[in-house]
N, C-alpha and C positions, 0 to 999 in steps of 0.2 A: 535713343536705343531702336535700332530697326529689327522690327517681329512682323510677322505676317499671323499674330494671333491675338487672341483676348484672354487677359488672364482675369479669373472670376475669384474674387475673394471669399476666405472661407468663412461662411458664417451662417448660422442657424437663424431662421428668422420664423415669423408667424406667417407671413405671406409669401407665396413663392410667385414672381412675376419674371419671366426668364427673358423675354424679348422686349425689345423698345422700337419695334417697327410699327407702322402705321395703326394696323388692327389692335395690338398689344397694348399700344399707349392709349388708345380709346378706352378700353376693358379697365386699364390701370386706374386712369384719371376717375372713372366712374366709380370704382372701387374705393380709392381715395376720398371724393366727395362723400360718400355714406359714413366712411369712418371719420372724417373730419367733422361732420355734425354729431356724430357721437361723443367725439372728443370734447366737445364743447359741454356736455352733460356731465361729464365725470368729474368727481372730486380727487384731490391731489392724494392718491393712494398708489400702491404697487400696479394694480391695473392700467392706470392712467401712464405709469413711466413705462410698462412694458410697451403699450401702444405706441407710445413718442418715439421710443427706440427703435421699434418695427417699421414706423413711418418714415424715421430718420435715415434707415439703411434702404428702404425702397426708394426714397427719393434720389440715391446716390448717383444713379444714373440715368436720372432723368432732369433733375434739377436739385444740384449739391449744395446752391446756396440755401434753399427751404429746407432741404436735409440737415441743415447745420443748425438752422432755427430751432427744429424739431427736437434735434438731439440737446443742445443747451436747454432747451426748455424741461427735458426729462432728466436732466444732470442736476440742474436747479431743485426739481422736486426731491431728487434722490439726496441732496445733501440737506434739505431742508428736515426730511423725515429719517435721517440716518440709514439709508437701503443699501449696504454697499454692492450687492448684486445689481441694481438698478445704475449704480455709478459704472459698474465694469460695462454693462451693456451699453449705456450711453457713450460711453468713451470710445466702445468698438465701432459704433455705428458713424460716431463722428470721425473716427479713424479713416473709414470706408469715404466719407464726403470729401474729406481733403486730399484723400489719394486722387479722386477723378478730377480734383481740381489741380493735380501736379503739384502740391502742396507738400512734399515728401516728407519735410522735417516735421510739420504739425501733426501729419499722420503717423509717423513713428511714435511720436509723444504719446498721443491718444492711446495707440496700440500698445505702448509699454504700460502706460496707468492701468490699462485692464487687464494687462499679464499680473501686475504688481498685486491687484486687487484678489485676483482667481488664483493665485499662489497662495496668498495670507488663507483665502476660504478653502482651499485644496480641493478646487473644482476642476479634475483633470481634464474634460471634453473642452470646457473653455479655454484652458492652459493650451490644449492642441490648437484650437482655433486660433487664438494670440500668436503662437509661434508660427503658424502658417502665414497668418497676415504680415508679421513683422519680415518673416523669409520674403514674403511678395514685395516689400518695398525696398528690401536691400536689392532684391533682383532688379526693380525699376530705376535705381541708381546705380546699378552694375557693380555692386559689392558683392561678387558671385560666391565667394567664401563663405560671407556670414549670412546669404541666403541659401546656400546649401545647408550650413550648421543648423538653422532655425527650422528647416523644412524637414530634415531627418530627424529633429527633436520633436515634430508634430506626427509623424508617421506611425510609430508603434503605440501611440496613444489611439489614435484612430482607428489603427487595426486590434488594438484590445477591445475597442466598443462597437467594432463591425461598421463603423460610419462610412460606408461604400462610398456616397458620393463625393464626401471631403478624400477619401483616399485617391478616387479618381484624379480629383482637381489637383491634388498634392502632386501626384506622380505626373502629370502634365508640366507641373510648374518644375519638378526637378528634371524634367526633360529638358525644358529650355534651359536651366542652369548648364546642364551637361553639355548641352550642345554650344552654349558660349564660352565653356571653357575647353571647347573642342575634345570634350570625351564622347565621340561620337557613339563609340559602343554602347555606353551607359545610358547616353540619350534616348539611344534607338528602344533598349530596353523599357525606359520609363514609359514613353509614347505608347509602347505597345500594351503595358501593363494598363495605363490608363484607359486606352481606345476598347481593350478588351473589358474593363468594368463598366464603362459607358455603353456599351451596345448591351451588358447584360441589365443594366438600368434603363436602357432604352432614351438615354439623355441624348438628345439629337445634336443638342446647342454642343456639348463636351465631346459627341463624335466627329462634329465637324471642325471642330477647334484641333482635334488630336491628329484627324486626317490631314490637315491643314501643316502643322508642325512637321509631320513623317515626311509630306510632300518636300518641305523647304529641307529638311533634314537630308533627303535622300539626292538631292541637289548638291550637296556639298559633300557627300561621298560618291560623287558620279555615279547614281544609279538612276539617271534620268527618267527612262521609262517607268522604273517603280514611282518615281516621284509625280509623273503624270499619271497615272494610275490613281495613286492617293488622292492627287487635287482633282482628278475628275469627279471622283466618288463624293467628296467634300463639296464641289459646285452642284451637282445633282440633289443632295441632300439639303442644301442650303436653298436651292429652287422649290425643293417640297414643302418645305416649312416657311415658304417665302419670308427669309431673314435677307 
């Protein structure tokens, strides 16, 4: 699938490391080293599962093989103590790691397993995140109808709980879906909504992503000067944050 964007999976995690450039990599690794020392001291309980699930998710961008190890470890402890919430969290993290490895079948299976548990527990916010991630996988494998279906299912739940970062990400993904379906009017609307939200949130990575998508979309609708304007803004902001 030819895109000039980076799609970020929708997940709520304990730690938030947004960039994987040289400086951030050093900071992330230092944080991980500290957390891994703490992990060795912890007993097998819900706190350890939470940490393992979060480490698994954070590793998906820099070392998914290692992330899978953490996720599997957390899943085993969750099963051992019978903690369904922990299982759902680990399934979600494992889905993200397999997505990074482009193993979309396994990724989808893990996201669906997480969804089933969250539906059983009635956890609306987690259900919405699962919908978003499942929609993301269908986008990756170019099943745009299913990608749209799951993404639209997630949106009202995010709006209900005012989860603005997730709303921005999801609108960006919907913009890509509509662009691929050649519904350029809807794509433009979604990208603009996503951009506005991320500007309000001062989410520079999101702003860059939406500006870049708006640039590529304006090429398709033959508004090349607008495309250049969006792409120049994206480039300048990328330089500012050393991305």
